[in-house]
Each structure stands twice: as structure tokens, then as C-alpha cells.
VOLUM-898051 format. One line per field, with one value per residue: x, y, z of N, C-alpha, C in turn; residue in three letters; residue number from 1. Coordinates in pm, whole numbers, plus 50000, padded with zeros to 5 digits. Example, Ala and Ser with C-alpha at 12.3 -4.5 7.8 and 13.67 -1.06 7.14 Angstrom:
npx <- 51319|51285;
npy <- 49431|49775;
npz <- 50780|50708;
capx <- 51230|51367;
capy <- 49550|49894;
capz <- 50780|50714;
cpx <- 51320|51290;
cpy <- 49670|50003;
cpz <- 50780|50787;
residu <- ALA|SER;
num <- 1|2;
//
This chain:
npx <- 50085|50064|50213|50197|50031|50021|50254|50395|50489|50307|50127|50064|49912|49765|49782|49841|49769|49771|49623|49619|49329|49218|49208|49363|49310|49435|49351|49576|49639|49685|49751|49579|49331|49261|49129|48978|49196|49282|49481|49448|49193|49238|49435|49293|49092|49249|49372|49152|49081|49315|49322|49085|49161|49331|49353|49366|49243|48951|48785|48767|48900|48854|49010|49110|49405|49544|49352|49100|48852|48774|48747|48614|48611|48912|48901|49082|49168|48978|49037|49200|49065|48840|48641|48312|48319|48571|48542|48354|48498|48688|48535|48418|48633|48676|48453|48472|48562|48327|48162|48322|48322|48066|48080|48264|48334|48428|48349|48338|48438|48387|48584|48541|48632|48657|48592|48362|48292|48108|48253|48380|48175|48020|48185|48170|47899|47900|48057|48009|47952|47969|48164|48187|48361|48258|48275|48254|48163|47929|47850|47690|47841|47889|47716|47787|48010|47936|47890|47756|47658|47643|47748|47798|47532|47423|47510|47411|47135|47076|47106|46954|46626|46413|46349|46540|46778|46750|46742|47005|47160|47058|47070|47335|47427|47609|47580|47570|47740|47565|47318|47359|47370|47109|46967|47036|47265|47515|47662|47768|47855|48135|48358|48572|48861|48853|48761|48893|48990|48743|48623|48798|48758|48494|48533|48695|48513|48342|48526|48549|48339|48180|48371|48290|48010|47966|48073|47916|47669|47684|47719|47477|47297|47345|47276|47006|46894|46782|46577|46245|46010|45925|46105|46341|46314|46314|46570|46718|46668|46800|47067|47101|47076|47304|47498|47458|47592|47859|48191|48213|47951|47903|48108|48056|47791|47816|47994|47837|47621|47753|47801|48023|48108|48284|48605|48775|49005|48945|48774|48719|48975|48950;
npy <- 49881|50216|50509|50785|50979|51063|51102|50804|50817|50944|50767|50487|50260|50213|50161|50374|50491|50561|50468|50559|50741|50646|50628|50443|50281|50075|49894|49814|49628|49343|49141|49183|49148|49379|49545|49837|50024|50314|50442|50336|50431|50708|50723|50622|50815|51041|50957|50936|51206|51315|51196|51299|51560|51544|51637|51468|51236|51057|50861|50624|50329|50118|49869|49564|49432|49100|48840|48941|49201|49398|49348|49502|49721|49761|49607|49581|49828|49918|49904|50118|50339|50511|50697|50807|51021|50989|50750|50833|51018|50846|50661|50838|50914|50676|50659|50874|50850|50757|50978|51150|51016|51070|51340|51388|51467|51285|50968|50658|50321|50024|49732|49430|49136|48810|48877|49131|49303|49456|49766|49732|49639|49870|50041|49931|49983|50261|50346|50459|50272|49912|49621|49274|48970|48633|48467|48624|48726|48914|49125|49276|49249|49328|49296|49048|49077|49232|49490|49732|49796|50089|50316|50199|50146|50378|50435|50189|50214|50366|50196|49968|49822|49899|49665|49477|49608|49625|49354|49279|49440|49376|49095|49038|48849|48689|48745|48606|48681|48681|48715|48970|49115|49070|49206|49464|49576|49553|49606|49430|49086|48886|48630|48454|48628|48807|49053|49304|49370|49381|49592|49801|49808|49900|50148|50268|50289|50481|50688|50752|50908|51238|51431|51656|51638|51398|51466|51689|51567|51350|51493|51632|51421|51314|51537|51568|51340|51335|51514|51659|51559|51764|51970|51844|51814|52083|52157|51987|52096|52340|52256|52116|52325|52470|52287|52293|52519|52460|52380|52111|52032|52188|52097|51821|51797|51916|51736|51505|51576|51592|51334|51207|51109|51223|51098|50944|51100|51339|51504|51825|51952|51942;
npz <- 50000|49907|50060|50035|50125|50396|50665|50792|51046|51198|51299|51511|51535|51310|50956|50686|50361|50004|49699|49384|49355|49584|49925|50192|50497|50740|51016|51268|51484|51508|51689|51894|51788|51657|51836|51978|52122|52317|52175|51914|51848|51844|51645|51423|51393|51340|51103|50929|50913|50806|50549|50452|50418|50207|49884|49666|49734|49691|49778|50047|50195|50471|50648|50824|50977|50999|51158|51200|51156|51355|51700|51884|52174|52357|52640|52842|52915|53086|53357|53395|53470|53699|53807|53699|53519|53407|53268|53082|52931|52826|52669|52491|52337|52205|52040|51872|51599|51475|51459|51308|51063|50962|50929|50734|50390|50212|50081|50262|50274|50443|50485|50582|50771|50924|51248|51332|51583|51852|51902|51661|51501|51515|51370|51113|51064|51080|50867|50530|50329|50310|50273|50312|50385|50322|50547|50767|51097|51276|51550|51837|52092|52356|52593|52690|52842|53052|52971|52736|52402|52357|52210|51945|51889|51787|51508|51419|51445|51225|51017|51050|51106|51389|51540|51446|51518|51799|51856|51798|51979|52228|52258|52196|52028|51760|51410|51078|50764|50541|50664|50771|50533|50437|50630|50579|50676|50560|50233|50039|50005|49979|49845|50079|50171|49962|50032|50070|49814|49678|49812|49749|49473|49472|49594|49402|49197|49308|49316|49051|48989|48996|49209|49361|49353|49496|49746|49830|49811|49995|50236|50242|50263|50526|50673|50611|50710|50968|50949|50924|50669|50485|50546|50478|50200|50123|50206|50044|49793|49815|49838|49599|49418|49486|49406|49133|49053|49043|48912|48853|48788|48559|48385|48381|48283|48033|47908|47913|47747|47511|47464|47571|47853|48147|48241|48525|48575|48453|48588|48746|48966|49319;
capx <- 50000|50140|50201|50231|49929|50059|50370|50367|50529|50192|50039|50127|49824|49701|49863|49768|49830|49680|49645|49541|49242|49157|49285|49353|49342|49431|49366|49697|49667|49638|49769|49465|49213|49231|49039|48996|49266|49276|49572|49390|49082|49296|49501|49191|49029|49348|49392|49035|49089|49426|49279|48983|49229|49412|49269|49372|49165|48809|48714|48855|48869|48904|49013|49182|49513|49533|49239|48971|48837|48791|48665|48551|48696|49010|48849|49190|49182|48875|49098|49277|48975|48759|48523|48224|48366|48686|48490|48288|48603|48749|48451|48398|48746|48656|48345|48495|48564|48192|48115|48405|48278|47947|48113|48354|48273|48479|48281|48425|48391|48445|48616|48549|48649|48674|48490|48335|48210|48100|48295|48409|48044|47984|48263|48108|47773|47926|48108|47900|47925|48043|48184|48238|48385|48144|48288|48252|48061|47909|47764|47702|47869|47926|47645|47849|48116|47882|47881|47649|47705|47573|47797|47765|47387|47386|47510|47327|46997|47059|47119|46863|46497|46418|46349|46668|46879|46734|46783|47151|47222|47009|47117|47480|47459|47672|47507|47664|47748|47444|47213|47390|47328|46963|46916|47073|47380|47629|47622|47810|47924|48224|48432|48675|48987|48833|48688|48965|48987|48608|48599|48876|48686|48379|48585|48740|48392|48303|48626|48534|48226|48211|48411|48209|47875|47964|48098|47798|47558|47698|47692|47333|47227|47352|47203|46862|46851|46700|46483|46109|46004|45918|46231|46444|46299|46358|46716|46773|46661|46908|47196|47108|47103|47445|47577|47444|47683|47998|48262|48183|47822|47919|48189|47991|47674|47864|48048|47725|47544|47836|47812|48153|48117|48420|48677|48817|49107|48901|48693|48795|49037|48876;
capy <- 50000|50339|50591|50920|51071|51119|51035|50689|50850|51000|50661|50371|50143|50198|50188|50469|50515|50596|50404|50643|50833|50572|50622|50315|50276|49939|49880|49732|49563|49206|49058|49210|49145|49517|49611|49981|50088|50460|50479|50304|50523|50838|50709|50607|50946|51127|50910|50977|51350|51340|51159|51397|51684|51518|51668|51359|51123|51073|50757|50562|50193|50084|49724|49523|49337|48977|48748|49005|49343|49456|49277|49593|49804|49689|49620|49585|49967|49948|49919|50243|50448|50484|50782|50805|51121|50932|50653|50906|51072|50730|50606|50943|50905|50556|50677|50993|50821|50740|51112|51200|50952|51137|51480|51392|51467|51170|50843|50558|50184|49925|49601|49352|48992|48752|48927|49274|49296|49574|49885|49692|49642|50011|50100|49885|50056|50404|50372|50484|50146|49803|49494|49175|48837|48547|48400|48726|48725|49050|49124|49377|49146|49385|49243|48924|49111|49326|49624|49745|49867|50218|50393|50134|50150|50499|50407|50074|50263|50424|50090|49857|49853|49899|49529|49417|49674|49581|49213|49272|49500|49312|48957|49028|48733|48713|48707|48581|48785|48683|48778|49113|49171|49066|49308|49596|49627|49558|49616|49319|48972|48833|48513|48477|48681|48904|49170|49429|49396|49422|49726|49895|49823|49986|50283|50322|50329|50609|50788|50788|51000|51377|51446|51757|51586|51300|51533|51765|51474|51279|51587|51659|51301|51306|51651|51549|51214|51355|51623|51632|51537|51891|52040|51774|51850|52222|52158|51921|52192|52437|52192|52087|52452|52501|52196|52335|52630|52415|52341|51971|52025|52246|52008|51691|51807|51942|51610|51412|51618|51564|51188|51159|51132|51246|50989|50975|51206|51461|51591|51938|51929|52010;
capz <- 50000|49902|50180|49997|50172|50525|50721|50876|51182|51270|51346|51572|51536|51180|50838|50601|50232|49895|49570|49294|49429|49695|50048|50263|50640|50790|51161|51275|51613|51483|51807|51983|51701|51619|51931|51993|52233|52303|52067|51783|51823|51809|51515|51319|51372|51275|50965|50851|50890|50714|50414|50414|50379|50088|49768|49569|49785|49660|49851|50146|50240|50605|50668|50942|50959|51076|51145|51230|51127|51488|51799|51979|52259|52438|52776|52940|52958|53185|53489|53400|53507|53817|53817|53582|53423|53338|53171|52974|52845|52759|52562|52390|52247|52124|51943|51790|51455|51423|51426|51198|50939|50910|50900|50619|50259|50139|50115|50325|50259|50533|50427|50705|50766|51057|51339|51348|51704|51940|51830|51523|51435|51502|51262|50989|51048|51064|50731|50435|50262|50374|50205|50407|50331|50354|50676|50871|51201|51325|51666|51943|52193|52486|52710|52737|52938|53149|52913|52638|52283|52350|52096|51818|51864|51715|51364|51389|51430|51092|50917|51078|51166|51535|51592|51416|51600|51938|51865|51802|52097|52351|52270|52182|51944|51631|51289|50968|50661|50458|50745|50775|50404|50433|50722|50530|50749|50468|50093|49956|50064|49877|49892|50180|50121|49853|50084|50047|49669|49641|49867|49668|49346|49497|49618|49272|49124|49366|49280|48910|48978|49030|49349|49428|49368|49604|49874|49869|49826|50122|50345|50243|50313|50672|50728|50591|50769|51087|50926|50878|50525|50412|50567|50402|50059|50107|50218|49925|49684|49836|49811|49455|49351|49509|49322|48993|49025|49052|48791|48824|48718|48425|48302|48368|48196|47897|47855|47893|47630|47394|47451|47618|47998|48196|48308|48661|48579|48384|48675|48801|49095|49427;
cpx <- 50088|50117|50236|50129|49969|50175|50329|50402|50413|50107|50119|50043|49740|49806|49779|49843|49727|49721|49557|49460|49173|49252|49262|49391|49328|49451|49477|49733|49626|49650|49655|49335|49165|49127|49077|49065|49247|49363|49514|49276|49134|49362|49400|49126|49124|49367|49274|49043|49202|49388|49170|49047|49316|49324|49267|49287|49016|48723|48815|48806|48932|48896|49095|49290|49486|49403|49103|48972|48858|48694|48610|48649|48791|48973|48959|49214|49078|48935|49178|49195|48892|48629|48442|48271|48485|48641|48423|48390|48668|48663|48423|48512|48730|48556|48367|48501|48424|48133|48191|48358|48156|47975|48201|48276|48313|48402|48381|48360|48462|48471|48642|48563|48660|48561|48483|48237|48217|48144|48336|48283|48000|48058|48209|47982|47796|47983|47990|47857|48008|48045|48240|48264|48282|48154|48275|48135|48052|47816|47793|47724|47892|47847|47708|47963|48068|47875|47766|47699|47626|47616|47766|47617|47349|47395|47423|47182|46971|47059|47010|46726|46510|46430|46483|46778|46870|46771|46934|47207|47176|47062|47269|47523|47524|47579|47609|47651|47622|47327|47234|47349|47176|46902|46952|47192|47504|47577|47652|47880|48005|48298|48542|48805|48974|48777|48760|48961|48849|48576|48676|48809|48567|48425|48633|48622|48341|48396|48615|48421|48269|48248|48322|48067|47867|47984|47974|47680|47564|47665|47543|47256|47227|47279|47053|46806|46757|46594|46341|46109|46009|46048|46344|46435|46348|46511|46779|46772|46774|47043|47211|47138|47248|47533|47572|47541|47829|48058|48231|48052|47835|47994|48119|47873|47716|47916|47937|47647|47621|47858|47944|48168|48261|48477|48719|48910|49060|48815|48777|48853|48958|48968;
cpy <- 50123|50424|50735|51022|51140|51039|50920|50717|50904|50892|50545|50245|50130|50221|50274|50487|50552|50520|50477|50743|50766|50570|50489|50335|50131|49941|49778|49694|49415|49115|49074|49214|49285|49582|49758|50011|50238|50505|50451|50399|50659|50831|50699|50741|51040|51088|50949|51126|51386|51308|51253|51525|51668|51536|51556|51240|51148|50966|50686|50422|50172|49932|49692|49421|49211|48903|48812|49149|49421|49389|49369|49681|49714|49706|49613|49727|50006|49977|50048|50360|50409|50565|50778|50903|51069|50831|50723|50963|50961|50682|50710|50941|50786|50579|50796|50962|50804|50875|51169|51143|51021|51283|51495|51400|51344|51044|50738|50421|50096|49796|49507|49203|48940|48792|49079|49283|49425|49699|49855|49687|49786|50079|50058|49966|50204|50439|50385|50356|50038|49679|49396|49044|48742|48477|48496|48705|48865|49047|49237|49303|49197|49329|49117|48951|49219|49469|49626|49830|49997|50295|50328|50135|50268|50478|50287|50116|50314|50317|49984|49907|49844|49757|49460|49476|49626|49435|49202|49322|49437|49170|48948|48913|48777|48671|48685|48688|48794|48746|48929|49182|49176|49176|49450|49657|49640|49557|49491|49212|48906|48712|48550|48522|48787|49038|49302|49466|49445|49561|49832|49916|49916|50130|50347|50364|50463|50720|50832|50887|51143|51390|51545|51707|51487|51366|51609|51672|51397|51371|51616|51541|51297|51422|51627|51430|51233|51462|51572|51628|51668|51968|51977|51808|51992|52229|52095|52015|52295|52377|52158|52214|52492|52414|52239|52446|52588|52383|52197|51958|52077|52151|51875|51693|51830|51813|51511|51448|51593|51415|51131|51190|51143|51120|51035|51096|51338|51552|51705|51903|52003|52101;
cpz <- 50000|50025|50152|50045|50302|50580|50811|51022|51264|51337|51405|51553|51409|51072|50743|50470|50128|49771|49469|49374|49548|49815|50118|50409|50684|50942|51185|51418|51602|51604|51907|51904|51667|51709|51944|52125|52217|52186|51930|51749|51777|51671|51402|51289|51300|51129|50876|50817|50793|50570|50363|50362|50255|49964|49664|49611|49762|49727|49940|50177|50377|50621|50793|50911|51041|51052|51167|51183|51257|51584|51907|52053|52338|52586|52882|52990|53063|53321|53504|53451|53630|53817|53687|53476|53343|53233|53054|52877|52763|52642|52455|52289|52151|52011|51851|51640|51395|51382|51308|51065|50878|50874|50777|50488|50178|50177|50163|50316|50360|50456|50543|50679|50909|51150|51333|51464|51783|51861|51686|51440|51414|51389|51126|50960|51020|50928|50634|50365|50329|50286|50307|50336|50391|50489|50795|50967|51260|51445|51763|52074|52335|52606|52768|52835|53036|53100|52813|52523|52263|52225|51963|51786|51777|51563|51327|51367|51289|50983|50929|51122|51317|51591|51566|51504|51744|51955|51877|51934|52228|52368|52269|52093|51813|51518|51178|50861|50578|50534|50752|50646|50394|50519|50678|50600|50661|50325|50013|50040|49954|49932|49991|50115|50014|49901|50056|49899|49625|49692|49789|49533|49362|49518|49489|49186|49176|49319|49134|48887|49014|49177|49425|49451|49485|49739|49921|49892|49957|50239|50356|50299|50465|50739|50721|50668|50888|51071|50901|50725|50447|50425|50486|50253|50034|50112|50093|49805|49693|49796|49663|49377|49367|49420|49176|48955|49021|48916|48752|48745|48575|48334|48277|48274|48051|47832|47825|47767|47501|47373|47494|47767|48045|48260|48447|48665|48516|48471|48728|48938|49203|49507;
residu <- MET|GLY|SER|ASP|THR|ALA|SER|GLU|ASP|ARG|TYR|GLU|THR|VAL|GLU|VAL|GLY|ARG|GLU|GLY|HIS|VAL|GLY|ARG|ILE|THR|LEU|ASP|ARG|PRO|GLU|ALA|MET|ASN|THR|PHE|SER|THR|GLY|LEU|ALA|VAL|ASP|LEU|ASP|ARG|ALA|LEU|ARG|ASP|LEU|GLU|ASP|ASP|ASP|ASP|VAL|ARG|ALA|ILE|VAL|VAL|ASP|GLY|ALA|GLY|ASP|ALA|PHE|SER|ALA|GLY|ILE|ASP|VAL|SER|GLU|HIS|ALA|ASP|HIS|GLU|ALA|GLU|ALA|GLU|TYR|GLU|GLU|TRP|VAL|ALA|ARG|MET|GLU|GLU|PRO|PHE|LEU|THR|LEU|THR|GLU|MET|GLY|THR|PRO|VAL|VAL|ALA|ALA|ALA|HIS|GLY|HIS|ALA|ALA|ALA|ASN|GLY|LEU|GLY|LEU|VAL|ALA|ALA|CYS|ASP|LEU|ALA|VAL|VAL|SER|GLU|GLU|THR|LYS|LEU|GLY|ALA|THR|ALA|PRO|LYS|VAL|GLY|LEU|PHE|CYS|MET|GLY|PRO|SER|VAL|PRO|LEU|MET|GLN|SER|LEU|THR|ARG|LYS|ARG|CYS|LEU|GLU|MET|ILE|LEU|THR|GLY|ASP|LEU|ILE|ASP|ALA|GLU|THR|ALA|ALA|ASP|TRP|GLY|LEU|VAL|ASN|ARG|VAL|VAL|PRO|GLU|GLY|ASP|HIS|VAL|GLU|ALA|ALA|VAL|ASP|LEU|ALA|GLU|ASP|LEU|ALA|SER|LYS|SER|PRO|MET|ALA|LEU|ARG|LEU|GLY|LYS|ALA|ALA|TYR|TYR|GLU|MET|GLU|GLY|MET|ASP|TYR|GLU|ASP|ALA|LEU|GLU|TYR|SER|ASN|GLU|GLN|PHE|ALA|ALA|LEU|CYS|THR|THR|GLU|ASP|ALA|GLU|ALA|GLY|ILE|GLU|ALA|PHE|LEU|GLU|GLY|GLU|PRO|LEU|SER|THR|GLU|GLU|TRP|PRO|ALA|ARG;
num <- 1|2|3|4|5|6|7|8|9|10|11|12|13|14|15|16|17|18|19|20|21|22|23|24|25|26|27|28|29|30|31|32|33|34|35|36|37|38|39|40|41|42|43|44|45|46|47|48|49|50|51|52|53|54|55|56|57|58|59|60|61|62|63|64|65|66|67|68|69|70|71|72|73|74|75|76|77|78|79|80|81|82|83|84|85|86|87|88|89|90|91|92|93|94|95|96|97|98|99|100|101|102|103|104|105|106|107|108|109|110|111|112|113|114|115|116|117|118|119|120|121|122|123|124|125|126|127|128|129|130|131|132|133|134|135|136|137|138|139|140|141|142|143|144|145|146|147|148|149|150|151|152|153|154|155|156|157|158|159|160|161|162|163|164|165|166|167|168|169|170|171|172|173|174|175|176|177|178|179|180|181|182|183|184|185|186|187|188|189|190|191|192|193|194|195|196|197|198|199|200|201|202|203|204|205|206|207|208|209|210|211|212|213|214|215|216|217|218|219|220|221|222|223|224|225|226|227|228|229|230|231|232|233|234|235|236|237|238|239|240|241|242|243|244|245|246|247|248|249|250|251|252|253|254|255|256|257|258|259|260|261|262|263|264|265|266|267|268|269|270;
//
């Protein structure tokens, strides 16, 4: 994986790079099943922001090294805290990437394998799109250790119906990849070992589209998600009008009318 986007010295628990217009983040604590230590949470959030600031990056893939995508929060850090305020600060750091993902204009694709549990499940749900290998198991497993997937519940609510979401977070049971696809939690299930390649292919497809259209469109989606129907339509009209004034719209429409749609490299630089 190329690393011309940001210095590797900035990260201890993730690998970051870029291949063409696709940014790559690999969770890199394989010995701990890529559980969210404080360091990994901070590194992941920083990496997302660094790639967001790279004008050459139009889509991002997040995957995990080793045998799992991520098995959740590193509960060995539980003993490092005592007061409720300390725990709140600790978990807020863990969930910060979930918020960053919705604030970014760059679309992000999860590429999961092995286990995606607790915060790992939340990361799959928080990414805009998700590809998983067919052997993947996903679950909100925290109740099994006396905790609860409060943070992961937030992105899960946006992906699942109420009954499906509650089933996952109350039982803590693992579901298989096909069930996750049937429930709408993931977009694609691919053969074992093909998840990263499939996610990169999807990200490259995103990167071939108008960068400005995808950035404004993603931002509008997350803004409209919690709005009343009428307010959402009004907001969508405002954002569409703003998009109509961009270079991307002018160039893209002109190329379309001439019968020669723009290629990946022909879109105006952002």
C-alpha cells in the first residue's frame, strides 16, 4: 500500500496510504484482534481527517490486519479508570471516529472479515458502505462482558429497523454475513479473502464520479437524515442549487450532452 498521503510517523496502530484516488486505512493491532485501544481510536480518527484533507483522495477503504476486522473496545483499559467522568472521556474518544465519518465529505467503505464485534460492528455501520467476506461474524457482543454497545447502537439505528437493531444490541449474538446483508447492514458479501479487493473496486467506482457531487451529496444526506420530510425537501433543493453552480456540474453536463462522459482524471480538481 502506498504511503504518499501522510507520514507513517503520525500513526502507531494503523497503516495509512493511497492508491490512485483511493485512500487506505488498515487497523493494525492484529495481536489484539484490532480492538479499539485509546491509541487506535485516536490514530483512526486522525487518519480519517488526514485523508479527508488530501485533495487527491476521493474515497477511502478501512480494513483490518490479521484474522479480524475489529473485535471491539480493548476492555483491558477498563481498569485504568475509576470515576464516571473518566469513563465518559474514555469512551467518547473511542466513538469519535463514528462522528468523523458522518462529518467527512469523502465516502468511506468498510472492508470487514473475521469478526466485526462491538465497536468493530459500530465502525462497519458508521462507514457509508460496507463489504464483508462470507465467513465474517458481526455482533454487538458487549452484554456478554457486562457492558452494552451504546455507541455502536447509534450508527446501527441508521442501518437497521428497530426490531433488528434491538435484537443485536440486547442479545449480543453474532450474525453471519448473509444475514447482515439481508438486514441491510452491509452492501456486499464476497468470497473469503476478497473483501479488500472488492471494497477497493467499489471505492474506485466512487472515485470515478464527480468528486464535488459526492461530497455535497453525502453531506446533504447526513444533514437530511433527521429532518422532517418537508424540511428535508427544502434543504435538498438548496443543496442541489448550490451543486448546479459548481465546475463539476458544468463540466459533467457538457460532457454528457456531447456523449463523452468524463473519466476519473478529467473531473475538476477540488
